[in-house]
HTML snippet that shows the backbone in 3Dmol.js (N, CA, C, O; Angstrom):
<script src="https://3Dmol.org/build/3Dmol-min.js"></script>
<div id="view" style="width:600px;height:400px;position:relative"></div>
<script>
const pdb = `
ATOM      1  N   UNK A   1      90.437 117.178  23.039  1.00  0.00           N
ATOM      2  CA  UNK A   1      90.054 118.269  23.564  1.00  0.00           C
ATOM      3  C   UNK A   1      89.797 118.786  25.185  1.00  0.00           C
ATOM      4  O   UNK A   1      89.952 119.776  25.900  1.00  0.00           O
ATOM      5  N   UNK A   2      89.080 116.789  25.247  1.00  0.00           N
ATOM      6  CA  UNK A   2      89.032 116.269  26.180  1.00  0.00           C
ATOM      7  C   UNK A   2      89.893 115.923  27.537  1.00  0.00           C
ATOM      8  O   UNK A   2      89.746 116.121  28.743  1.00  0.00           O
ATOM      9  N   UNK A   3      91.004 115.215  26.575  1.00  0.00           N
ATOM     10  CA  UNK A   3      91.910 115.326  26.988  1.00  0.00           C
ATOM     11  C   UNK A   3      93.212 115.875  28.016  1.00  0.00           C
ATOM     12  O   UNK A   3      93.956 115.439  28.895  1.00  0.00           O
ATOM     13  N   UNK A   4      92.873 117.409  27.093  1.00  0.00           N
ATOM     14  CA  UNK A   4      93.510 118.568  28.291  1.00  0.00           C
ATOM     15  C   UNK A   4      92.719 118.951  29.287  1.00  0.00           C
ATOM     16  O   UNK A   4      93.098 119.203  30.431  1.00  0.00           O
ATOM     17  N   UNK A   5      91.352 119.014  28.784  1.00  0.00           N
ATOM     18  CA  UNK A   5      90.759 118.838  29.814  1.00  0.00           C
ATOM     19  C   UNK A   5      91.067 118.553  31.474  1.00  0.00           C
ATOM     20  O   UNK A   5      91.125 119.436  32.330  1.00  0.00           O
ATOM     21  N   UNK A   6      91.279 116.844  31.739  1.00  0.00           N
ATOM     22  CA  UNK A   6      91.980 116.635  32.094  1.00  0.00           C
ATOM     23  C   UNK A   6      92.578 116.179  32.971  1.00  0.00           C
ATOM     24  O   UNK A   6      92.501 115.254  33.778  1.00  0.00           O
ATOM     25  N   UNK A   7      93.338 117.138  32.645  1.00  0.00           N
ATOM     26  CA  UNK A   7      94.479 117.191  33.353  1.00  0.00           C
ATOM     27  C   UNK A   7      94.504 118.841  33.906  1.00  0.00           C
ATOM     28  O   UNK A   7      95.572 119.174  34.421  1.00  0.00           O
ATOM     29  N   UNK A   8      93.528 119.791  33.850  1.00  0.00           N
ATOM     30  CA  UNK A   8      93.481 120.995  33.715  1.00  0.00           C
ATOM     31  C   UNK A   8      92.272 120.701  34.850  1.00  0.00           C
ATOM     32  O   UNK A   8      91.617 121.685  35.193  1.00  0.00           O
ATOM     33  N   UNK A   9      91.997 119.613  35.351  1.00  0.00           N
ATOM     34  CA  UNK A   9      90.833 119.364  36.577  1.00  0.00           C
ATOM     35  C   UNK A   9      92.087 118.830  37.673  1.00  0.00           C
ATOM     36  O   UNK A   9      92.237 119.021  38.880  1.00  0.00           O
ATOM     37  N   UNK A  10      92.920 118.051  36.625  1.00  0.00           N
ATOM     38  CA  UNK A  10      94.926 117.575  38.207  1.00  0.00           C
ATOM     39  C   UNK A  10      94.660 118.438  38.424  1.00  0.00           C
ATOM     40  O   UNK A  10      93.749 118.616  39.233  1.00  0.00           O
ATOM     41  N   UNK A  11      95.666 120.037  37.485  1.00  0.00           N
ATOM     42  CA  UNK A  11      96.129 120.921  38.103  1.00  0.00           C
ATOM     43  C   UNK A  11      95.189 121.762  39.170  1.00  0.00           C
ATOM     44  O   UNK A  11      95.546 122.481  40.103  1.00  0.00           O
ATOM     45  N   UNK A  12      94.047 121.469  38.772  1.00  0.00           N
ATOM     46  CA  UNK A  12      92.933 122.422  39.833  1.00  0.00           C
ATOM     47  C   UNK A  12      92.622 121.801  40.860  1.00  0.00           C
ATOM     48  O   UNK A  12      91.568 122.098  41.423  1.00  0.00           O
ATOM     49  N   UNK A  13      93.389 120.855  41.334  1.00  0.00           N
ATOM     50  CA  UNK A  13      92.400 120.028  42.541  1.00  0.00           C
ATOM     51  C   UNK A  13      94.247 119.888  43.714  1.00  0.00           C
ATOM     52  O   UNK A  13      94.433 119.959  44.929  1.00  0.00           O
ATOM     53  N   UNK A  14      95.252 119.667  42.472  1.00  0.00           N
ATOM     54  CA  UNK A  14      96.323 120.658  43.487  1.00  0.00           C
ATOM     55  C   UNK A  14      96.617 121.506  43.534  1.00  0.00           C
ATOM     56  O   UNK A  14      97.644 121.615  44.204  1.00  0.00           O
ATOM     57  N   UNK A  15      96.068 122.810  42.935  1.00  0.00           N
ATOM     58  CA  UNK A  15      95.956 123.261  43.606  1.00  0.00           C
ATOM     59  C   UNK A  15      94.891 123.713  44.850  1.00  0.00           C
ATOM     60  O   UNK A  15      95.342 124.632  45.533  1.00  0.00           O
ATOM     61  N   UNK A  16      94.063 123.407  45.099  1.00  0.00           N
ATOM     62  CA  UNK A  16      93.301 123.346  45.836  1.00  0.00           C
ATOM     63  C   UNK A  16      93.931 122.712  46.977  1.00  0.00           C
ATOM     64  O   UNK A  16      94.067 123.249  48.076  1.00  0.00           O
ATOM     65  N   UNK A  17      94.321 121.504  46.654  1.00  0.00           N
ATOM     66  CA  UNK A  17      95.607 121.088  47.932  1.00  0.00           C
ATOM     67  C   UNK A  17      96.654 121.864  48.330  1.00  0.00           C
ATOM     68  O   UNK A  17      96.544 122.624  49.292  1.00  0.00           O
ATOM     69  N   UNK A  18      97.694 121.752  47.674  1.00  0.00           N
ATOM     70  CA  UNK A  18      98.470 123.292  48.053  1.00  0.00           C
ATOM     71  C   UNK A  18      97.856 124.480  49.027  1.00  0.00           C
ATOM     72  O   UNK A  18      98.308 124.617  50.164  1.00  0.00           O
ATOM     73  N   UNK A  19      96.917 125.238  48.577  1.00  0.00           N
ATOM     74  CA  UNK A  19      96.245 126.257  49.495  1.00  0.00           C
ATOM     75  C   UNK A  19      95.847 125.715  51.033  1.00  0.00           C
ATOM     76  O   UNK A  19      96.402 126.268  51.983  1.00  0.00           O
ATOM     77  N   UNK A  20      94.514 124.215  51.376  1.00  0.00           N
ATOM     78  CA  UNK A  20      94.640 123.805  52.036  1.00  0.00           C
ATOM     79  C   UNK A  20      96.096 123.771  53.367  1.00  0.00           C
ATOM     80  O   UNK A  20      96.077 124.123  54.546  1.00  0.00           O
ATOM     81  N   UNK A  21      97.215 123.197  52.523  1.00  0.00           N
ATOM     82  CA  UNK A  21      98.102 122.797  53.208  1.00  0.00           C
ATOM     83  C   UNK A  21      98.556 123.817  53.738  1.00  0.00           C
ATOM     84  O   UNK A  21      99.146 123.867  54.817  1.00  0.00           O
ATOM     85  N   UNK A  22      98.217 125.044  52.735  1.00  0.00           N
ATOM     86  CA  UNK A  22      99.513 126.334  53.494  1.00  0.00           C
ATOM     87  C   UNK A  22      98.564 126.794  54.504  1.00  0.00           C
ATOM     88  O   UNK A  22      98.791 126.745  55.713  1.00  0.00           O
ATOM     89  N   UNK A  23      97.029 127.437  53.739  1.00  0.00           N
ATOM     90  CA  UNK A  23      96.456 128.312  55.017  1.00  0.00           C
ATOM     91  C   UNK A  23      96.314 127.058  56.574  1.00  0.00           C
ATOM     92  O   UNK A  23      95.866 127.534  57.618  1.00  0.00           O
ATOM     93  N   UNK A  24      96.643 125.860  56.549  1.00  0.00           N
ATOM     94  CA  UNK A  24      97.307 125.123  57.729  1.00  0.00           C
ATOM     95  C   UNK A  24      97.948 125.292  58.415  1.00  0.00           C
ATOM     96  O   UNK A  24      97.669 125.464  59.602  1.00  0.00           O
ATOM     97  N   UNK A  25      99.377 125.311  57.786  1.00  0.00           N
ATOM     98  CA  UNK A  25     100.607 125.771  57.928  1.00  0.00           C
ATOM     99  C   UNK A  25     100.106 127.288  58.720  1.00  0.00           C
ATOM    100  O   UNK A  25     100.115 127.306  59.951  1.00  0.00           O
ATOM    101  N   UNK A  26      99.812 128.141  58.190  1.00  0.00           N
ATOM    102  CA  UNK A  26      99.654 129.151  58.885  1.00  0.00           C
ATOM    103  C   UNK A  26      99.010 129.730  59.705  1.00  0.00           C
ATOM    104  O   UNK A  26      99.170 130.847  60.195  1.00  0.00           O
ATOM    105  N   UNK A  27      97.940 128.647  59.943  1.00  0.00           N
ATOM    106  CA  UNK A  27      97.675 128.795  61.060  1.00  0.00           C
ATOM    107  C   UNK A  27      98.272 128.869  62.157  1.00  0.00           C
ATOM    108  O   UNK A  27      98.268 129.740  63.026  1.00  0.00           O
ATOM    109  N   UNK A  28      98.766 127.942  62.075  1.00  0.00           N
ATOM    110  CA  UNK A  28      99.668 127.485  63.881  1.00  0.00           C
ATOM    111  C   UNK A  28     101.156 127.908  63.836  1.00  0.00           C
ATOM    112  O   UNK A  28     101.878 127.349  64.661  1.00  0.00           O
ATOM    113  N   UNK A  29     102.193 129.534  62.331  1.00  0.00           N
ATOM    114  CA  UNK A  29     102.861 130.538  62.817  1.00  0.00           C
ATOM    115  C   UNK A  29     102.616 131.224  63.860  1.00  0.00           C
ATOM    116  O   UNK A  29     101.546 131.772  64.127  1.00  0.00           O
ATOM    117  N   UNK A  30     104.382 131.222  64.999  1.00  0.00           N
ATOM    118  CA  UNK A  30     103.658 132.703  66.270  1.00  0.00           C
ATOM    119  C   UNK A  30     103.605 134.192  64.771  1.00  0.00           C
ATOM    120  O   UNK A  30     103.667 134.595  63.609  1.00  0.00           O
ATOM    121  N   UNK A  31     103.414 134.369  66.444  1.00  0.00           N
ATOM    122  CA  UNK A  31     103.796 135.859  65.573  1.00  0.00           C
ATOM    123  C   UNK A  31     104.773 136.250  64.637  1.00  0.00           C
ATOM    124  O   UNK A  31     104.592 136.506  63.446  1.00  0.00           O
ATOM    125  N   UNK A  32     105.580 136.269  65.127  1.00  0.00           N
ATOM    126  CA  UNK A  32     107.399 136.738  64.398  1.00  0.00           C
ATOM    127  C   UNK A  32     107.884 135.623  63.168  1.00  0.00           C
ATOM    128  O   UNK A  32     108.711 135.883  62.294  1.00  0.00           O
ATOM    129  N   UNK A  33     106.986 134.020  63.368  1.00  0.00           N
ATOM    130  CA  UNK A  33     106.861 133.769  62.618  1.00  0.00           C
ATOM    131  C   UNK A  33     106.260 134.638  60.546  1.00  0.00           C
ATOM    132  O   UNK A  33     106.891 134.752  59.496  1.00  0.00           O
ATOM    133  N   UNK A  34     105.151 134.924  60.862  1.00  0.00           N
ATOM    134  CA  UNK A  34     103.870 135.829  61.017  1.00  0.00           C
ATOM    135  C   UNK A  34     104.731 136.823  59.894  1.00  0.00           C
ATOM    136  O   UNK A  34     104.631 136.944  58.673  1.00  0.00           O
ATOM    137  N   UNK A  35     105.754 137.565  61.065  1.00  0.00           N
ATOM    138  CA  UNK A  35     106.361 139.025  61.003  1.00  0.00           C
ATOM    139  C   UNK A  35     106.890 138.568  59.352  1.00  0.00           C
ATOM    140  O   UNK A  35     106.482 138.621  58.193  1.00  0.00           O
ATOM    141  N   UNK A  36     107.827 138.197  59.977  1.00  0.00           N
ATOM    142  CA  UNK A  36     109.021 137.364  59.062  1.00  0.00           C
ATOM    143  C   UNK A  36     108.406 136.798  57.401  1.00  0.00           C
ATOM    144  O   UNK A  36     108.727 137.114  56.255  1.00  0.00           O
ATOM    145  N   UNK A  37     107.289 135.734  58.022  1.00  0.00           N
ATOM    146  CA  UNK A  37     106.498 136.150  56.196  1.00  0.00           C
ATOM    147  C   UNK A  37     106.207 136.923  54.760  1.00  0.00           C
ATOM    148  O   UNK A  37     106.311 136.893  53.534  1.00  0.00           O
ATOM    149  N   UNK A  38     105.518 138.023  56.560  1.00  0.00           N
ATOM    150  CA  UNK A  38     105.067 138.776  55.167  1.00  0.00           C
ATOM    151  C   UNK A  38     106.099 139.708  55.218  1.00  0.00           C
ATOM    152  O   UNK A  38     106.125 140.227  54.102  1.00  0.00           O
ATOM    153  N   UNK A  39     106.865 140.139  55.841  1.00  0.00           N
ATOM    154  CA  UNK A  39     108.440 141.188  55.030  1.00  0.00           C
ATOM    155  C   UNK A  39     108.744 140.192  54.001  1.00  0.00           C
ATOM    156  O   UNK A  39     108.442 140.788  52.967  1.00  0.00           O
ATOM    157  N   UNK A  40     109.177 138.989  53.659  1.00  0.00           N
ATOM    158  CA  UNK A  40     109.606 138.236  52.941  1.00  0.00           C
ATOM    159  C   UNK A  40     108.798 138.423  51.701  1.00  0.00           C
ATOM    160  O   UNK A  40     109.171 138.618  50.544  1.00  0.00           O
ATOM    161  N   UNK A  41     107.349 138.297  52.320  1.00  0.00           N
ATOM    162  CA  UNK A  41     106.597 138.403  50.250  1.00  0.00           C
ATOM    163  C   UNK A  41     106.610 139.730  50.211  1.00  0.00           C
ATOM    164  O   UNK A  41     106.986 140.072  49.090  1.00  0.00           O
ATOM    165  N   UNK A  42     106.319 140.904  51.079  1.00  0.00           N
ATOM    166  CA  UNK A  42     106.354 142.279  50.432  1.00  0.00           C
ATOM    167  C   UNK A  42     107.329 142.779  49.548  1.00  0.00           C
ATOM    168  O   UNK A  42     107.208 143.446  48.521  1.00  0.00           O
ATOM    169  N   UNK A  43     108.867 142.092  50.461  1.00  0.00           N
ATOM    170  CA  UNK A  43     110.225 142.168  49.683  1.00  0.00           C
ATOM    171  C   UNK A  43     110.418 142.072  48.512  1.00  0.00           C
ATOM    172  O   UNK A  43     110.932 142.888  47.747  1.00  0.00           O
ATOM    173  N   UNK A  44     109.727 140.351  48.180  1.00  0.00           N
ATOM    174  CA  UNK A  44     109.368 139.517  47.173  1.00  0.00           C
ATOM    175  C   UNK A  44     108.406 140.310  45.740  1.00  0.00           C
ATOM    176  O   UNK A  44     108.520 140.034  44.546  1.00  0.00           O
ATOM    177  N   UNK A  45     107.356 141.483  46.477  1.00  0.00           N
ATOM    178  CA  UNK A  45     105.805 141.789  45.336  1.00  0.00           C
ATOM    179  C   UNK A  45     105.027 141.069  45.677  1.00  0.00           C
ATOM    180  O   UNK A  45     103.997 141.562  45.217  1.00  0.00           O
ATOM    181  N   UNK A  46     104.544 139.491  46.601  1.00  0.00           N
ATOM    182  CA  UNK A  46     103.769 138.831  45.766  1.00  0.00           C
ATOM    183  C   UNK A  46     102.800 139.437  47.487  1.00  0.00           C
ATOM    184  O   UNK A  46     101.795 138.763  47.716  1.00  0.00           O
ATOM    185  N   UNK A  47     103.051 140.379  48.353  1.00  0.00           N
ATOM    186  CA  UNK A  47     102.552 141.066  48.409  1.00  0.00           C
ATOM    187  C   UNK A  47     102.063 142.815  48.142  1.00  0.00           C
ATOM    188  O   UNK A  47     103.078 143.462  48.397  1.00  0.00           O
ATOM    189  N   UNK A  48     101.102 143.636  47.800  1.00  0.00           N
ATOM    190  CA  UNK A  48     101.145 144.680  47.710  1.00  0.00           C
ATOM    191  C   UNK A  48     100.524 146.042  48.936  1.00  0.00           C
ATOM    192  O   UNK A  48      99.322 146.221  48.739  1.00  0.00           O
ATOM    193  N   UNK A  49     100.642 146.236  49.176  1.00  0.00           N
ATOM    194  CA  UNK A  49      99.332 147.133  50.197  1.00  0.00           C
ATOM    195  C   UNK A  49      99.419 148.359  49.926  1.00  0.00           C
ATOM    196  O   UNK A  49      98.665 149.167  50.468  1.00  0.00           O
TER     197      UNK A  49
END
`;
const viewer = $3Dmol.createViewer("view");
viewer.addModel(pdb, "pdb");
viewer.setStyle({}, {cartoon: {color: "spectrum"}});
viewer.zoomTo();
viewer.render();
</script>
């Protein structure tokens, strides 16, 4: 069981790493790029207004 827990920690670490990368990338987008991303995410139901 401890072995499975190790994989969970690795998955959590990778998830946090990906969130940091995505947040940094989003901060550098132009307004037009943000609008395109927002539209894409709403049409795919990732964002529900």
